[in-house]
N, CA, C and O of each residue as an XYZ file, in Angstrom:
200
protein
N       9.978    -19.909      8.296
C       9.534    -19.076      7.256
C       8.296    -18.446      7.313
O       7.283    -19.071      7.627
N       8.286    -17.089      6.998
C       7.236    -16.373      6.908
C       6.819    -15.753      5.209
O       7.687    -15.447      4.392
N       5.931    -15.701      5.054
C       5.263    -14.945      4.073
C       4.563    -13.855      4.347
O       3.860    -13.744      5.352
N       4.729    -12.845      3.340
C       4.438    -11.417      3.701
C       3.795    -11.234      2.268
O       4.285    -11.733      1.255
N       2.570    -10.416      2.293
C       2.150     -9.837      0.912
C       2.758     -8.344      0.714
O       2.926     -7.517      1.610
N       3.022     -8.207     -0.534
C       3.989     -6.730     -0.699
C       2.795     -5.373     -0.676
O       2.011     -5.474     -1.620
N       2.619     -4.545     -0.067
C       1.874     -3.510     -0.039
C       2.789     -2.297     -0.093
O       3.792     -2.276      0.619
N       2.462     -1.185     -0.985
C       3.208     -0.067     -1.224
C       2.251      1.371     -0.615
O       1.143      1.736     -1.008
N       2.936      1.858      0.230
C       2.032      3.079      0.653
C       2.917      4.410      0.149
O       4.102      4.645      0.388
N       1.985      5.184     -0.604
C       2.516      6.381     -0.855
C       1.382      7.488     -0.563
O       0.612      8.017     -1.364
N       1.530      7.704      1.025
C       0.692      9.033      1.388
C       1.486     10.356      0.943
O       2.682     10.510      0.697
N       0.338     11.318      0.923
C       0.349     12.858      1.016
C       1.538     13.037      1.518
O       1.557     12.367      2.550
N       2.853     13.719      1.332
C       3.899     14.105      2.196
C       3.432     15.159      3.003
O       4.079     15.362      4.030
N       2.047     16.182      2.683
C       1.443     17.129      4.089
C       1.125     16.455      4.930
O       0.511     15.406      4.736
N       1.465     16.893      6.080
C       1.254     16.427      7.540
C      -0.164     16.483      8.004
O      -0.503     15.820      8.984
N      -1.198     17.403      7.215
C      -2.254     17.400      7.762
C      -3.203     16.539      6.873
O      -4.356     16.275      7.213
N      -2.576     16.084      5.601
C      -3.118     15.006      4.742
C      -2.474     13.288      4.871
O      -2.938     12.377      4.185
N      -1.466     13.116      5.770
C      -0.573     11.990      5.392
C      -1.503     10.491      6.007
O      -1.516      9.299      5.701
N      -1.968     11.056      6.668
C      -3.135      9.630      7.583
C      -4.357      9.622      7.228
O      -5.269      9.150      7.908
N      -4.525     10.366      5.673
C      -6.286     10.117      5.168
C      -5.772      9.440      3.722
O      -5.092      9.992      2.856
N      -6.318      8.044      3.726
C      -6.327      7.333      2.767
C      -6.554      7.822      1.262
O      -5.920      7.571      0.237
N      -7.663      8.596      1.490
C      -8.121      8.916      0.033
C      -7.337     10.202     -0.816
O      -7.711     10.674     -1.889
N      -6.008     10.665      0.081
C      -5.185     11.450     -0.413
C      -3.823     10.896     -0.665
O      -2.778     11.536     -0.788
N      -4.019      9.458     -0.731
C      -2.614      8.560     -1.017
C      -2.633      8.299     -2.667
O      -3.578      8.254     -3.454
N      -1.456      8.174     -2.825
C      -0.967      8.226     -4.614
C      -1.735      6.558     -5.270
O      -1.347      5.436     -4.942
N      -2.442      6.758     -5.871
C      -3.130      5.535     -6.254
C      -2.363      4.771     -7.456
O      -1.942      5.479     -8.371
N      -2.159      3.421     -7.515
C      -1.103      2.748     -8.776
C      -2.245      2.905     -9.691
O      -3.316      3.062     -9.105
N      -2.309      2.903    -11.404
C      -3.329      3.035    -12.253
C      -3.797      1.457    -12.667
O      -4.662      1.058    -13.447
N      -2.982      0.848    -11.925
C      -3.110     -0.711    -12.139
C      -4.712     -1.426    -11.456
O      -5.060     -1.143    -10.310
N      -5.470     -2.262    -12.268
C      -6.659     -2.356    -11.687
C      -6.673     -3.548    -10.718
O      -6.096     -4.607    -10.966
N      -7.415     -3.289     -9.526
C      -7.911     -4.335     -8.754
C      -6.573     -4.071     -7.534
O      -6.436     -4.980     -6.715
N      -5.621     -2.858     -7.426
C      -4.314     -2.955     -6.669
C      -4.966     -1.879     -5.453
O      -4.592     -1.995     -4.286
N      -5.905     -0.904     -5.834
C      -6.076     -0.151     -4.702
C      -6.796     -0.431     -3.169
O      -7.907     -0.936     -3.330
N      -6.543     -0.287     -2.115
C      -7.039     -0.817     -0.954
C      -7.689      0.429     -0.374
O      -6.962      1.016      0.427
N      -8.882      0.974     -0.585
C      -9.323      2.411     -0.303
C      -9.406      2.351      1.148
O      -8.966      3.337      1.741
N      -9.747      1.663      1.648
C      -9.600      1.530      3.381
C      -8.284      1.917      3.941
O      -8.248      2.811      4.786
N      -7.314      1.388      3.590
C      -5.863      1.540      4.102
C      -4.873      2.564      3.423
O      -3.756      2.844      3.857
N      -5.544      3.146      2.132
C      -4.592      4.072      1.327
C      -3.330      3.166      0.669
O      -2.324      3.833      0.426
N      -3.248      1.493      0.299
C      -2.209      0.901      0.274
C      -2.374      0.700     -1.165
O      -3.314      1.104     -1.849
N      -1.638      0.216     -1.440
C      -1.158     -0.691     -3.198
C      -1.297     -1.794     -2.819
O      -0.629     -1.858     -1.787
N      -1.946     -3.128     -3.081
C      -1.515     -4.262     -3.199
C      -0.758     -4.596     -4.315
O      -1.210     -4.385     -5.440
N       0.326     -5.088     -4.147
C       1.461     -5.396     -5.628
C       1.240     -6.582     -6.071
O       1.765     -7.000     -7.103
N      -0.173     -7.785     -4.793
C      -0.234     -9.160     -5.595
C       0.951     -9.809     -5.649
O       1.165    -10.766     -6.393
N       1.822     -9.281     -4.812
C       3.175    -10.557     -4.730
C       3.418    -10.777     -3.258
O       3.114     -9.881     -2.470
N       3.916    -11.842     -2.859
C       4.071    -12.661     -1.593
C       5.466    -12.310     -1.310
O       6.059    -11.921     -2.316
N       6.188    -12.333     -0.198
C       7.614    -12.230     -0.058
C       7.739    -13.000      0.946
O       6.972    -13.014      1.908
N       9.107    -13.982      0.738
C       9.128    -14.858      1.835
C      10.747    -14.316      2.743
O      11.873    -13.959      2.397
N       9.898    -14.562      4.229
C      11.116    -14.054      4.949
C      11.303    -15.323      5.912
O      10.572    -16.034      6.600
N      13.058    -15.207      5.512
C      13.744    -16.313      6.485
C      14.695    -15.609      7.107
O      15.395    -14.659      6.758
N      14.541    -16.661      8.749
C      15.559    -15.948      9.823
C      16.871    -15.800      9.163
O      17.812    -15.287      9.768
């Protein structure tokens, strides 16, 4: 069993901005945005079994 944190990435579709986290879509929820990665941490854990 492996536990994984659920992250949602919504990068800008424009090629020149795709890898720049400051242009990713941020969810409006508080304490969700990870500025360094551009990911939205959904605060959930997923259990993965073989």
